[in-house]
N, C-alpha and C positions, 0 to 999 in steps of 0.2 A: 654754431659756436665762437665764447669771444675770444678772436686771436689780436694780437701785438705783434709787429713788427718792429724792429730794432733796427735803423737804418736806411735813409729811403731813397738812395744811390741809384745805379740800376738795377740790379736784383733787390732790393727792399720793398722798390715804388711796381716796380710789375710783380713782387708776389703781395705785398698787400692790395692790390687791386685785383688780383686774382682769385687770394679766397675772399674779397668779396663779389666776386663774380660768381664762386663756385656757394656763395648763401650766408656766410660766415660775417658777423657784426668785426671789426676792424678798425685797433687804433694803430696810424705808424708814428713813431718818434726818429724825431733828428735831432744832433746839437747843434745844428745850422737852424736857426731861426726864419732867415729868407728862404731855404729852401722850402722849410712847414710852411709859411706862405703864400708860397708857391704853390706846392700845392693843393693847401685848403684851396686854392681859389680854381682849384681843378687846372695849374700849368705845370705843364712837364717845363722840369730843368734839362735835358737830353731827347732826343729823337728817337724813338722809337712805334714800327708802325705798328696801330690802332691800340697802343697801351694808350694815349692821352682820352681818345670814345669812353674808357672805362674808367680812369680815373673824373673824368668828370659824369660820368653819368652814377656813380655811386658816390662821390661825396654829394651828391645834389640829391641823392637819395636820402645821406646822411647814414648809408652803413659802411661808412670810412670817412674815418674822424683822423686829424692828426695834432702832435703834440712835442713837445720836447720836454718833460716830466717825465719821469724814470718812478715817481714814487704813484702817479696816475696810471701808470701802464700798470704797474704789479696789481692795485689796486682791480682794473679792469679784466684784465685776461685770463685767462685760463691754460690759455700755451702762449709762448714767446720766442717766436723766431728770431735769430743772431745774422742780421744780411748782410754782416759791415766788410770793408773792403782788408785783402790781404798784398799787399802791397809788397814789393821787393826793398828788399833792406837798400836804404843808401850806400854803396859801396861798398854792396857784400852780395850776395848771389840767395841767402838765407828770405823765407819769407819776415815779414815785421807784421808782430800779434800784437801791436797793444792797442788798435782798435777791437780786436776779435776777446780779449782782456779784459780793455774797458769796458765792455757790456757787464761782462759778471761782477765785475767790483762796485760797477755802480748800480745794475740793476738788484744784486744779491740781497742787500743788506735790505730792501723792501720786502722782501716775500716773508709774509706772515702767515701765508695759509698755503696748501700742498698747490704747488704751480712744474710747469716743464717747459724745461728752456730748452729749445732746437738751434741746433748748429745748421745753417747754411753754409758758411764759408768755406772756401780751400783752402786747410792747411794741412800743415807737415802731420807724420803720423806723429800720432803720440800725444798731440795738442787735447784731444775731447779728452785720456782720461785725466789727465792735470787741471783741464777746466771742472771736471766733473767731482772731484776734490774740492776746489776751491768753492767752489758752487756751495755746497755741505757746510763748509767754513765760516760761510759769512753768512750765508742764510736764516734769519730768525727760528724760522719751521725747521731747520737743518735741513736729514737725509729726508726730507720730505719736499723738499726741491731734486728734480732730476733734469738730468740730464740722455739730450738724448743726436745724434748728428745725423741729417739728411742730406746729402750735398744735391747742387743744382746741377742741371745739364744744360742751360738756357745757351742758344744762339743769339749774339744780336742780329735785330732783323726779325726774327720768328721767337720771340721771347715768351709771346703773351700763347702764343701754340704751344708753346713745349711748354708752359706750367700747366696749363688747363688738360693736355693730351700730349705727358709728356711717352718715350719713349721707354722708361721704366722709373720705379720711385725704388730708392734705397735708402732703408731705415737703421743707421747704427744705434745696438742699445745697451744698457748694461748688462739688461736681459730679455729675453723673447719671451713675449705670451702676459708681458705684466702693465702697469699700467700707463705707463711710455707707449708701448705699442697701441692699448686700447684707444689712447686717445688722437696717437697720429691717425691711427683706420679711420675716427671718426671726425678728421679733419679731411681726411682724401676721400672720404667716403664715394662722392659721384666718380671723381677719379678715377677709384678701383673697380667701384660698378662698371667702369664704360671697358673694364679689362685689360687696364695697366698694371703688367707684371709688376708685381711687391718683391724684394729681397731684404728680408731680414736679416740683419748681420751684428756680428763686434764692432765695437768703434773703431780699432785698426784698418778692418776690413771696409768699414765704410768709407774712409779718408782716404785708403788709397784709391776705392774706384775712380772716383776726382780725378786723383792726379795720375791716375794708369792711364785712364783714356784720353788726354788732355796729351800724356808724352807718345800715346801710338799716334795720335794722327798728328800730334806735330812730327813724328818719324814718317809715316808716309808721306807727306805733304815734302821734309826733307832727301826724301828717297828719289823721289819722283824730280825732284831740281837739282839732285845728286846725276841723276841719268840725263839731267837737259846738259849737263856740265859736260860729259861722256861723248851727248849728240854734237856738241856744238867743237866737239876739238875732232869729232869724225864727219861731219857733214850730213847725219843720221836727224831724222826730224823726229824730235818728244810728242808732239801731240799724236802723231801716226803710232808712234811705240805704249803710249800710255791707253790707246783706243784697243790698241792688241791685246795689255795687258787687263784691260779692264771686263771683257771675255771670261776671263777664268774668274769662276765662281769666290775660288776662294781668296783674290784679290778686289776684284770689283773696282768698280770705276771714284765715287766718291773720295773727295778728297788726293784724287790724284791725276790735278789740275798743274800742270809746269810754269812757272812766272815769277814775281818777285818775290813770294814767299810770304807767313806768317808774320803777324802781328797782332795788336791788340793789346787787352788789359789780364788778360787770361792765358796764353800758350806760352807767349815767352816767359814771363816770370815764373809760371809754374814748374816750366823743368826745368829752369836754375833752380828754382829754390825743391824740387823731387830731387834733385840730384847729392843739392848739400845738406839735403838731410840722410841720404843715404849716406854720407859720408859722417854723418855724423853716428848712426847710428850701425857705423860700420860692414854695409854693403855698399860702401863708392864702387867697387868696381865691375859691380852688378849693371847698375848707371852710370859707366862713364862713358857709352855710347852718344849721353844726349847732350854733351857737351860739342860733338860732333854736327850731329842733328841740328842745335845751334850756330854752329860755326858757319854749316852748307845753307842755312836760313840767309846768316846775315851776310855771305857770300852774291849774294844773291843783288844785293843792293849795289855794291861794287861792281857788278858785273852791266848793272844798267847806265850809270853811270860812263864806264867803256864806254857802250855802246855809242850812248850821245856822244861821247865822247872824239870816237871816230867818225860819227855822221854831221860832225860844223868841222871837218877837217883837223879833227888834234886838237885843237884850241877852241875851249869854254869861254874863255874871257870873253866877254864884248858881244857874245851870242844872247837870239832872245831867244827862249825854250817854254812850252807850254805845258803844265803839267794838270793832265784830267787824273782828279781826285787825290782829294786830302783824308779822307775818314782810312781806317785801317780794313774796312772794308765794305761793300755795298748795303744802301738800309738802314744806316749808322750815322754816327755823325761826331763817333769817338774815333779823336785819332791821337791815343796812347798808345807808339810805339809804333807811330804807324808807316810802314816803309813808306807808303807815299810822300810822307813829308820828308823823311828822309832822306831820297833822295832829291826833294827838291831842294832841301838844306844844301846838301851836297854841294849843287849843282851852282847853286850861288856861292859858296864857299868859293869855288873856282873862280870863280867873275862872272857868271853866266845871267842874262837878267830875265828871269822866272816870274813867270805869272801861272796862277794855279785858279783853275776852277772845278764846283765840288757842288753837289743840291744841295747838302745837308750842312755841312761840317765849317765853313769859310769862317765864320764867326768864331770857332775854335780855333782855326789856323790861323787866323788873323792877331788873337791872341799869344799864342806861341812860338811865331814865326811872324812878327807886323815887318820887319825887312825885307820879306820876298812880297810880290807882286799878286794881287787878286783881282778875279772879273766875273762878269755876273752869268758868264753862259761860256761855255766850252768853245763857241764861236769866237767872242771875243775874246778870249782868254790867244787863240789862236791867230789874232791876225796879225800879219806881218812876222807871225815867227821862224825862225830857222830851221826847228824840229819840234815836234808833238808828243808827248811821251804818256802814252792811256798807261793808267799805275792802279786805279780803282776799278771795279769792274762795275759799274751803275749800269744800267738797264739802255740812258738814255745816250751814252757814248757810240754805242752799237748802232741806232738811229742816225747818228750826222752822215752825209752824203760826203763822201769822200772828193766828188768830181766839184759840187760846190763849193769845200774846204779848201780845196785846193787851190781856188781861186781868191782865198783873201790872205793866203802866207805867203810869206816869202820864200820858201822851199818847202816843196810837197817831200818830208823826210818825218815817218814815224817810228818809235818804238813800241812795240804792244808791249808791256810788262806781265799782263796779264793773259796771252793768248786767244784771247776773244773777239778780235777783228779777221774778217773776214779776205788776206793776203788778197786771192783774187780780185775782189772787189779794188780794194786799192790799190794797189798796183795795175789794173784793166784803166784805174783814173788815172794814173803818169804816180806816183808814189813812191820812191821808196820805203818797203818796207822790211822793219829788223825785228826780233820776237827772241827772248830767249830760248835756246834748247832748239831752234830749227835754223836749217839753211837759209 
C-alpha cells in the first residue's frame, strides 16, 4: 500500500521504516527540513538499535522517501499515520495537543479523495472524536476523510521489534467492520498473519488503552520504590523482597526493580496528563493516586543525592563525583526527564565537581547541561573521583572490574542507583557499596 507517516521523530521514523519493512511504499513528512535531509541521506537524528539499518536499506531501495510537503503527502497516500509528539504543556500538567491538531489542520485541506488518517500519538481521552469532526469539516472530500486511532506501545531500545512484532494491535474506530478497519487490516496483514492479537474498539477506549497501560507500569515501578523506602527504614532488602514477590504469578517480576525510578518522554508526562484529563471529565478522584506515584518517583532522585551527601561526609561542595549514565534508560540516547541527569545537575548545584559518562547520550547531555563535565569512558569519568554513581543501567557498567577501578579513584565509594551491580563483588574489591532500598 501507499502509506504516509507525518512526524519523523522517534515514533514516526520508526513507524515509517517498519512500514517499508512490511512491504509498503512509504512517504514520511516533517516540518523540519534538516531532519528530512538527514533521513533522506540515511542518517538518524537519534539512537535506536537496528533502526539505522532499516532506514538505510529502504531509502536505498526507494521504498522509503521523505518530504516537507503536505500536498505531496495527500496526493501520495491511501492512509496517513500521524506520529507527532504530545509533550506536557509548559507550566501545566495537561498534554500539549498543538502538534496533533496541526497535522489535521495542515493535511485535511489537501484531501480531495477518500483517505484514512490514523492517530498514533498518546492523547487525552476525547481527542479523537473532536479531531474526527475537524477532519470532516476541513477536507474537501468531507465525510470520506475518516479517522482511526492506533496507539503505539514502543519501548525505547526495542522499538523495531515492538513495531514489527507487537504484543497487540489496538484499532480505535468510529465503527467496526467498515472501510477504516479494512484498510488497517491490509496495512498490518503481515503482523496479523503472525498471530498478533487484534483489539478493535471505539475511540475513547483506544485512547485509554495507552494511557492506562503507562499508568499501570508507572504505578508498579513506584510501588516497588515505595517498598524501597520502607526497606531503608526497616533494614530489609528490596531486591530480595522483589524477588519473592515476582514468584507470585498475579504480580510477576517485570517493572518490579527498585532504583532511581522512571523518566523519559512518556511515563512522567503521560501520567500527569491522564490525571489532568480525569479532573476535566469529573473523574479526578479515581486517578488521585497517580500524583503519589509521581511523587514517589521523584523522591528517589532526592534520596540518591542524600546518599551521595552521606558518603562524602555530609558535604558535596568540592567533591569529585562520577555519574555513570545520562540517558533515561539503556539502549537509548534520550535524555528527556532523565533521572540520571537530574541527579547530576542537583549535585552540581550543590557545588560538586560532576563528570558524566554515557555510551550514547553524551552529545544530548552536553547540549542540555553544558556546565557538567563529561568523559569518554566510565573509567575516565571515575578517575580521582570521591564517589561513583551508577544511574543508567547500561550493560557495560556491569562489566567494569571494581578492583581495577579502585586503583584510579580517590575513594572507593559507589552508589548503585539501579541495583544492578553485584554488591558482594564490589565490597570484596574494597568498595563502600550503597544502593536504594538495601542495607
